[in-house]
Structure formats: structure tokens, C-alpha cells
C-alpha positions in Angstrom: 265.9 37.6 130.2 263.6 35.1 128.1 263.0 35.7 124.3 260.0 37.1 125.4 261.6 39.5 127.5 264.2 40.2 125.1 261.3 41.5 122.7 259.5 43.7 125.0 263.0 45.4 126.3 264.6 45.4 122.5 264.1 48.9 121.0 260.7 49.9 119.2 261.7 49.8 115.8 259.4 47.3 114.0 260.2 46.0 110.1 256.8 46.0 108.1 256.1 44.9 104.1 253.4 46.7 101.9 251.6 45.1 99.3 254.0 45.2 96.9 256.7 43.3 99.6 259.0 46.3 99.8 259.9 46.8 103.6 260.4 49.1 105.7 261.1 49.6 109.1 259.3 52.0 111.6 260.1 53.5 115.2 260.2 56.4 116.5 262.7 58.7 113.9 260.1 57.7 111.5 259.8 54.7 108.3 262.9 54.3 106.1 262.9 51.5 103.1 265.1 48.9 103.9 266.2 45.0 102.7 268.6 44.6 99.9 268.1 42.8 96.2 269.3 38.7 97.0 270.5 36.4 94.4 273.9 35.1 92.5 275.6 38.4 92.5 274.4 39.2 96.2 276.5 38.7 99.2 274.7 36.5 100.6 275.2 34.4 96.8 278.6 34.7 97.6 278.9 33.5 100.7 275.7 31.0 100.8 277.5 28.2 99.0 279.1 24.5 99.6 281.3 25.9 102.9 278.1 25.2 104.0 279.2 21.4 104.4 281.0 22.6 106.6 279.7 25.2 109.0 276.0 23.2 108.5 276.5 20.6 110.8 276.5 23.1 113.9 274.2 25.5 112.5 271.6 21.8 112.5 272.8 21.6 115.9 271.7 24.9 117.2 268.3 24.5 115.3 268.2 20.4 117.0 268.8 22.8 120.3 265.2 25.1 119.9 262.9 23.0 121.4 259.8 23.0 119.7 262.6 22.6 116.2 264.4 19.8 117.8 260.8 18.2 118.3 259.6 18.4 115.2 262.5 16.8 113.2 262.0 13.9 115.9 258.8 13.4 115.5 258.2 14.0 111.4 261.1 13.0 110.2 263.5 9.9 110.2 265.8 12.5 111.5 267.5 9.1 114.4 267.3 6.7 111.2 268.7 8.6 108.5 270.1 12.1 109.7 271.0 13.3 106.1 268.2 13.4 104.9 266.9 15.7 106.1 269.6 18.0 104.9 269.0 16.5 101.3 265.4 17.1 101.3 265.1 20.8 102.7 269.0 22.1 101.4 267.9 22.4 98.0 264.6 24.2 98.3 266.7 26.9 100.8 268.7 27.9 98.0 266.2 27.8 96.2 264.6 31.3 98.2 268.5 32.8 97.0 269.1 31.6 93.8 265.9 30.7 91.8 265.8 34.7 90.4 262.4 36.2 89.6 260.8 32.3 90.7 262.7 32.6 94.3 259.8 34.6 95.9 257.6 31.1 95.0 260.4 28.9 96.6 260.2 30.5 99.6 256.6 30.3 99.9 256.7 26.6 98.9 258.7 25.6 101.8 256.4 27.3 104.2 254.3 25.5 102.8 256.2 22.3 103.7 255.7 22.9 107.3 251.7 23.1 107.5 250.9 20.6 109.9 254.2 20.0 111.6 253.4 20.5 115.0 252.5 18.3 118.7 253.9 18.2 121.6 257.9 17.4 122.7 259.0 15.7 125.5 258.2 18.1 128.6 254.4 18.5 127.4 255.2 21.4 125.8 253.0 22.1 122.4 254.7 23.0 119.3 253.7 23.9 115.7 256.6 24.7 113.1 254.9 27.5 111.5 255.3 29.4 114.9 257.1 32.6 113.4 259.9 32.7 116.8 260.4 29.4 115.3 261.0 29.3 111.4 262.9 32.7 112.2 265.4 30.7 114.4 265.6 28.2 112.0 266.4 31.0 109.4 268.5 33.1 111.6 271.4 29.5 111.6 271.2 30.0 108.4 272.2 33.9 107.9 275.0 33.0 110.4 276.2 30.1 108.6 276.5 32.5 105.5 278.2 34.5 108.0 281.2 32.0 108.9 281.5 30.7 105.9 282.8 34.2 105.3 284.5 34.6 108.4 286.0 31.6 108.9 286.3 30.4 105.6 287.2 32.2 103.3 290.4 34.7 102.6 287.8 38.1 102.3 287.2 39.5 105.4 284.3 41.4 105.9 283.6 44.8 106.8 280.5 46.7 108.9 279.9 47.9 105.9 279.8 44.3 103.9 277.7 42.9 107.3 275.4 45.7 107.2 274.7 45.2 103.2 274.5 40.8 104.5 272.3 41.4 106.9 269.6 43.6 104.8 269.4 40.9 101.7 268.7 38.4 104.6 265.9 40.6 105.1 264.4 40.3 102.0 265.3 36.6 101.8 263.3 35.7 105.0 260.5 37.9 103.4 260.6 35.4 100.9 259.2 32.6 102.9 255.6 34.9 103.6 256.2 35.3 107.7 255.1 38.0 109.7 258.3 40.1 110.6 257.1 41.6 113.3 260.0 40.3 115.7 262.7 40.1 112.8 265.8 42.3 114.9 266.1 45.9 112.4 270.1 45.0 111.4 272.7 42.8 111.6 273.9 43.9 115.6 270.4 43.6 116.7 270.8 40.1 115.2 273.6 39.1 117.2 272.3 40.8 120.3 269.4 39.0 119.9 270.5 35.8 118.6 273.5 35.1 121.4 270.3 36.3 123.9 268.6 32.7 122.8 271.7 31.2 122.7 272.0 32.0 126.5 269.0 31.6 127.5 266.1 29.6 124.8 268.4 26.7 123.4 268.2 23.3 126.0 269.2 20.0 125.1 266.9 18.5 123.3 266.2 14.3 122.9 267.9 15.6 119.0 270.4 17.9 119.6 271.6 15.5 122.4 271.6 12.5 119.8 273.1 15.1 117.2 276.3 16.2 119.3 276.6 12.9 121.0 277.5 11.0 117.9 279.8 13.7 116.8 282.2 14.0 119.8 281.7 10.1 119.4 283.3 10.1 115.4 280.3 7.8 115.4 278.5 9.6 112.1 276.0 7.4 109.5 278.4 6.9 106.5 278.2 10.4 103.6 275.4 9.6 100.9 277.8 10.7 98.0 280.3 8.0 99.3 279.8 4.2 98.7 279.1 1.5 101.0 282.2 -0.5 100.0 284.7 2.3 100.9 283.1 3.6 103.5 284.4 1.3 106.6 287.8 1.9 105.3 287.5 6.4 105.0 285.2 6.6 107.6 287.5 6.9 110.8 289.1 10.1 108.9 285.9 11.3 108.4 283.9 10.9 110.9 286.9 12.6 112.8 286.7 15.9 110.6 283.0 16.4 110.4 283.2 15.1 114.3 285.3 18.9 114.9 283.6 21.1 112.6 280.2 20.0 114.6 281.8 20.9 117.9 284.2 23.2 116.3 282.0 25.6 114.4 279.2 26.6 117.5 279.2 29.5 119.2 281.5 28.9 122.5 278.7 30.0 125.3 276.7 27.0 123.6 280.1 24.9 124.3 279.9 26.4 128.1 276.8 26.3 128.7 276.2 22.9 127.7 279.5 21.1 128.6 280.7 20.0 125.3 284.0 19.7 125.4 286.0 20.9 122.9 290.2 20.8 123.2 293.3 22.7 122.5 294.4 19.9 120.3 290.6 20.1 118.8 290.8 23.7 118.5 293.3 23.5 116.6 292.7 20.6 113.3 289.5 22.8 113.2 291.8 26.0 112.3 294.0 23.6 110.4 291.3 23.0 108.3 290.1 26.3 108.0 292.9 27.3 107.2 293.2 24.9 104.4 290.2 26.6 102.6 291.1 29.6 103.2 294.3 28.9 101.1 292.8 27.1 98.5 288.5 27.4 97.7 289.9 30.1 95.2 290.6 27.2 92.8 287.3 25.1 93.2 285.1 25.6 90.0 281.5 27.7 90.8 281.0 24.0 89.0 282.0 22.3 92.4 281.7 25.4 94.5 277.6 25.8 94.6 274.9 22.7 95.5 273.2 22.1 91.5 270.4 24.6 92.1 272.5 27.7 93.3 274.7 26.6 90.5 271.7 27.2 87.9 271.1 30.3 89.5 274.5 31.2 89.0 274.6 30.1 85.4 271.1 31.8 84.7 273.3 35.3 86.4 275.8 35.0 84.5 274.0 34.6 80.8 272.3 37.7 80.8 275.9 39.7 80.9 277.6 41.5 78.2 280.3 38.7 77.2 283.9 38.9 78.3 286.5 41.1 77.7 290.0 39.1 76.7 291.1 39.8 80.1 288.3 39.2 81.7 288.4 35.7 80.3 292.0 34.8 81.1 291.4 35.7 84.9 292.3 33.0 87.0 288.7 32.1 88.2 287.4 31.9 84.4 289.9 30.0 83.2 289.2 27.5 86.3 285.3 27.3 85.8 286.1 27.1 82.0 288.0 23.7 82.5 285.9 22.4 84.6 282.8 23.4 82.4 284.3 22.0 79.5 285.6 18.9 81.4 282.2 17.4 82.9 281.4 17.6 79.1 283.5 16.2 77.5 282.8 12.9 80.6 279.2 13.5 80.1 279.1 13.1 76.2 281.4 9.6 77.1 279.5 8.4 79.8 
């Protein structure tokens, strides 16, 4: 079943927005309000953090497998020579759509504007446009899937069905901030994954950009991470590239690995599971200033500044002690630097 066939045969519910950007789902059962506030204190705000470094590699590969998206990245960025550049440029803005508070809607429209003029013809002669609603939605869908997987695979918490429903409801508000059409956007968590899996099974292709990204992961020959000095990269490259390659392949949906015959052995699976276990076990000790991207952390700090002062008991909570200690260490470092 193609994407067009899926959309034609799915239920007749549809998401609409009113003049005040409120979201509603309409269908045979009438109209009801949907969409939940999304920000630092939301479920998405809790899990859309730097664990995205682990789920973002396979998420990026899924983006590149969408024909128009893969072609746009190849034609309009320096992806083949500097694949990390696209991540460094775009990720802070994506975080901003969730964490920028009252300016988050403005940030979303700015992100959309970045895609104006990105169009062309792919390697099979098909036209593409970055502002095509299905193409734009797929990029967002992979970010939502990354956030769910941050919770499922790299957190000691277990999401309930209600949590998943609420998280998806928050993602509708997140997506609405881009100002893109909502017509073909799934109305709930379960219909989202019906559509997501259908795309994995029938729409994605091994585009030239995806083939290069997956080839790099399999060969463990990735480019130097921007934060690592050139001088030490040759020394630490083997273990770092091995781990990144394992995450990039192991984090792909199994249905995608099988469809495109991407190898992932039992030993690879054990390595992936061991890494995930280490993150789940120790993530609670990571202070928020390291847990979040700087742009997201700024939103977290703003949110806390609006809350009332914590009680002594709250201040003695292990998470509060970790965050306060990290802030003091950072202040001392900045004062003597």
C-alpha cells in the first residue's frame, strides 16, 4: 500500500485548526479539541533531551530514506563532505520549537521558512519540495519517534498507554507551531504508528544519501565529531565509531533493517542493549545543563524561574543536589577561565 492509498483508506477523521491556532479532530463523531501544551514540563520536554544523540542517528537515516528529503539534503547541504553540519545547524532550532516558551510558535515558523526554495529533481528524475506537507511531516515524525524511543530504550521509566496518548497529543501542538497543513496528520498515537510503519514498509527507499550514511555506520568510518579535537580523534575513533555505528543501525526499526537487508548481528544487538542499559542506569545522575542542549536548557531554566522556591526537602532531593552542584562548578569554572 502506498502513502496515497493509506491516506485514502484510513478513517475519515481529520485535524483542523481555528483562527487562534487551537486544534480539533473532526469526523463522524463530531468535533473535539486536541493538542496539549508542550514545553519543558511536558512529557516531550522530559524526553526530548540529549539522549537524542543516541536515537538521532537512525532517525536521520529514516529521514534520508524519504526520497524527497534525501534528495534535498544531498542537493542543498554539504552532507557528503560534512554530515554533522546539518545536525549542528538544524537541531537547536528544532529544540527551540519545543523549549522557546512564548516564542516557540515564532521559532516554528522560522524553521519552516528555512525550507523555502529547497526543491529540485532527485536521482530518479522525480520532483521534490521540502515544503511538501508529507515530506515535512515525515521529518517531524522521525523526531517524535526519537523522543518515544528515548523514553522506551534509554530511560528507566515505563510509558503507560495514557502517557503515549498524551505525548502524541503534545506532538500535535509541536507540529502545529510550524504552520504546516494538518490534513493528513494522524489523530492519535496508534494511528501515527500505523502510518509510520506503513511508510517504513512501502514508501522509504535506499536513496544515495541514505546509502552513504548507512555505509558509514556499517564500516565504522564516520567523520570526527565536532566537539572532539582533531589531535585525539585518531586515538579514540575506533571505540567511538564502533558505538555510533551500533546505535545508527540498531536504532533502525527492525522492519527497515529486514526490508533493506541491513546487517545487525546478535553480537551487535547485545552491544546495543548493553549501551542502552548503561544509559538507563546512570542517566538520573546527569545534571540538567548536560542533559539538555543549551537552547533547551535555557527553556528549562526559564520554566523553573517562574516556579515558587523549593522547600528544604525538595532542595535535598538527589536531582536538585546534582543540578545545584553542576551549576556551582560551572560558575567557578567560568569565573577563573
